[in-house]
N, C-alpha and C positions, 0 to 999 in steps of 0.2 A: 689664685685664691685656693686654699686647701679645702679638702672635702668636708671637714668638720664645719668650717665657716659657711660653706655652701649650704649644708644642711640647716644651719642656724638661720641663714637668710631665707631659705625656702620656708622654714617654719614661720618666720615673720610674715611672709607673703600670704601664707595660708590663714594666719590669724586675722590679717586685715580683711580677708574675704568672708569671715564667718558671719553668721546672722547676729544682728544686734538684739540684745536682751533689754527688757525694761529697765529704765534708770532707777537708781536707788532713791527713795523718797526720804528727804530729811525731816527732822522733827518739826520745822516751821512750815511744812507743806510746800517748800520750794524744791527744785530738783538740782542736783549737782552731778555732772558739770553742765552748766548752761553755756559756758564759753570754753574756748580751747584752754587746756592745761599744759603749761610748759614745764617739763621736768628737766631741770638744768643738770648737766654733767660737767663738773668743773675741770675736765680734762679734754684732750683732743679726741677726734673721731678715730675709730679703728683700734683703740686700746681695749684692755680687758674690762674696764669699768663701763666704757661706752657699749661694748658688746652685750653685757648682761642687762644694762639699763634698757637698751632697745628691745631685747628679748621680752622683758617683763612689761615694759610700757606698751609695746605693740599688743601684747595679749590683753592687758586691761583696756586699751583703747578699742580693741575689736568688739568689746561688749558695750561700748558707749560712743558709737558714731565716729570713732577715730579721733576723739577730742584730746586724747593724751599724746603729746608730742615731745620727743627728746630734743633738747637744745644744748649744744656744746659751747661752753664759755671757759676756755682753757687759759692757764697762765698762773705763774707765781705759786706753784705747789698747791693749786686748788683754791687759792685765796680769792682770785677775781670772781669766779663763779659762785663761791660760797658767800662772799660779801654781797653780791648782787641779790641772792635769794634772801639774805638776812634783812635787806632793805625793801623787799617786795611787800605788796599788800597781803595781809593774812586772810585771804578769801579763797584759798585753794587753787588759784589759777597759776601760781608759781611754786614749784617744789624743787627739792634738791635730791639727786641720787649721787651718793658719794662713798668714798673709801674712808678709812680711819684717819687719813692724813690731816684734813682740816680740823678735826675734832680732838684727836689724841696725840698728834705729833707736832703740828705747827705751834701750839701754845708753848712748847719748850724749845723751839728752834728760832722763833721770832720774838723780839722784845715786845712788839706791839702788833696787834691785828685789827683790821677794820671791821671786825665782827666779834661777838662774844660767843665762843664755842659752847659754853655751858648754859647760856640764858637766851640766846637769840633764836633758838630752834626747838622744835619738838620732834623727837625721834619717833617715827611712825611704824616702821617695819625693818627689822634686821633680815637681810635676804640670803647672803652667802658668806662663807669664810674662804679665804684665799691663802693657802700655803704657797711658799715660793720654792723654786727649784734652782739648784746650783748647776750651771752648765759651763763647759769649756769647748774650745774649738776642737774639731776632729783632728786637725793637723798637729795638735799638741801630743797626740799619741798616748793619752792617759785614759784609762777606762774604769778606774775605781777611786773612791774617796781616799782610801789609804795611800795610793800612789800619788794622788794630787797633793795631799798634805805634805808628804815627803818631798815632793817637787818644790812646793812653796818654801819649805824650810831651807832648801838648798839654794833657792833662787829668789830670796826675799827682796833684795834690792833691785832686781830687774823685772819683778812681777807687778801687775796692776789689776784692778777690778773697776768695772764701770757702774754707773748709776744714772738715774734721771735727775740728779741734782742734790745739793747739800741738804741733808735732813729728810730725804725721801726714804721710803721703806727699803728700797734696793741699796741705798747708801748705808743705812743703819745695819742691814743684814750682812753686808760685806765687811763692814768695819768690825762688828762684834765677832764674826767668824775668824777674821785675821787675829784679833786679840786673843780669842779663846785657844787658838792653836799655836800661839807664840810667834806670830810674824807681823807685828804692828807696823813694820816698815813697808809693807806692800802699798803701792801708790793708789790712791783713789782718783778716778778720772770721771768727773761729772759731765753729763750731757744735757743740753737744753732741748734737743730734739730727739726723735726716735732713730738715732743712728748707732746706738750702742751695740745692737745685735750684728749689724753689718761690720762694724769694726772688730767685734769679737771673732767672727768668722774669718776675717782677714788677718787675725793674729796680732792686732794692735793692742789688745788687752788680753789678760790671762784668764779671767773668769767673770761671770755675771750671775746675779741671783735675782730672779724675776718670776712673774706669773707664767704658768705653763702655757696658757693660751698664746702668749707672745713668743715663746720658745719652740713650741711643738712643731710648727711648719719646718723650721730649720733642723730640728732633731730628726724628723721623718725624712728630710732630704739628705740626711747623712752629713750635715755640715757642723752640727753641734752634738756634744755628748752629755747627757744628764748624769750627775754623780750622786746627788743627795737632795733631801727635802728639808725644809725649815720647820716642819711641824713635829710634835712629839710622837705622833703616831704615823706608821706607814700609810701611804695613800692607796686607796682601793684601786685606782687606775694605773698605779705603778708600784706594786708591792715589792718589786725587786730593789727599789732604791732605798738605801739606808737613811735613817734620820740623822741629821748632824748631831743632835743631842745624844742619841744612843751611841754613836760612833766615838765621839770625843769624851763621853762619860762626864758631861757637864751640862749645865742649864743653857739651852738654846732653843727658843721657840719664837720665831719671828713670823707671825701669821697676822694678816690684816683681814678686813671684812668690808662688806658693802651694806648700806642702809638707806632708807628713804626718810627724808626730813621735810618738815613744813615750818614756815615762819611761826614764831611764837604768836599766841593769841588767835591762831586758826581755830574756828569753831569745832567743838567736840564732835558734832554730827559729821563734819567733813573728815575729821581724823578717823572716826569709826568706819566711814565708807571706804577710805583708802586702805585701812588695815584689813578690812574684809576682802577687798578686791585683790590686793597683792598677796594675801594669804591664799586665795583661790588659785591665782596664777602660779605661785611657787609650788603648789602641791601637784601640778599637772605632771604626768609621767614624761611627756614630750619635753617639757622644760627641764625637768630633772636630768634627762638624758644629755641635754646641751650643757648643763652645769658640769656633769661628769666629763664629757668630751673636752671641755675647755679647762679642766683642772680645778674646778671649784668643789667645795664640800657644802652640803646643806646644813642649816641650823634647825633645831627643833623650834616650833612656834613660840614666840614670846610676846607678852603684852607690852604696851608702851612703857609702863612702869618698869618692867623687867629689862627692856632694851635700854632705858636710861641708866639703870643700875649697872648693866653690863658695860656701857660706854664709860661710865665714871670709873669703874674698876680698871678697864683697859687703859684709860688715860694714865693711871699710876704706873702701869706696866711700861708704857712707852716713855714716860718720864725717866725711868731708870735706864732704858735702852739709850736714850739720848745722852744721859750722863756718862754711861759706859763708853759710848762712841766718842766722847770728848768734844761734842759739837758745842761751840760757843754761840749763844743767842745772837742773832743778826739784828 
């Protein structure tokens, strides 16, 4: 376990031991939460989404008798966990902590979904944004984006990039990158499990674009080399890395985000409570430090209406990305 994750886990433990503050009184004079609150992460444990979900949920739970608990329901690009929450009771006992994928990508990758991404949920809190980082194996002997682009152009037919499946952000990021630099023949290798990094280190694939929290341990171990970032702005924690868009002089911004959702018809008083609690946790300096260490960027606070408008706009952005990627709805 790397030092950053140790610090994050240590912070979780400290949060769970803090004194419990009075519960928030709802408008009808009942208290919330009176039962355990399951915050569903529609991905497996140990990933970047799970890490930040546990960080925030642990902090909120520490103020409320530990009633907030993360539950992983992985599978089908987030569809299994998301549909589970869509069908849950709208009483605040089941929530969703998710990336953009179920809401802004899946609608254009799948012909049908077992949930309605626009109408089955209420977006409660936008938490972090997640730029991606392009990495290659140390054994490739390449240390700059310019060298790497030249390498791909000379070795297009024998090069490959990995992802976590068709239509995922890592797939879309890699596909658009290859098209933008004129090497559409680079092979896409999708993975169903978390072996992409292992195979990249072993030289079975040429590059991968993913969250820094996933890549950082292998970068620090000297096994992977970071070459560029997917955001339009340099990252404060890695200012030496060029942006892909700036280097290729073309539009390229593949950045995803995290947010907390509740089933539609959840009472406004509960939504207000959750908004207040997550806002308080996000603002903590200790939590902001973990965000930075794990490669996330913070968002300015936004109301529920503003978060909904943000997601609606972002859905249009990902629709275009899916089109450019040439992904045919499944």
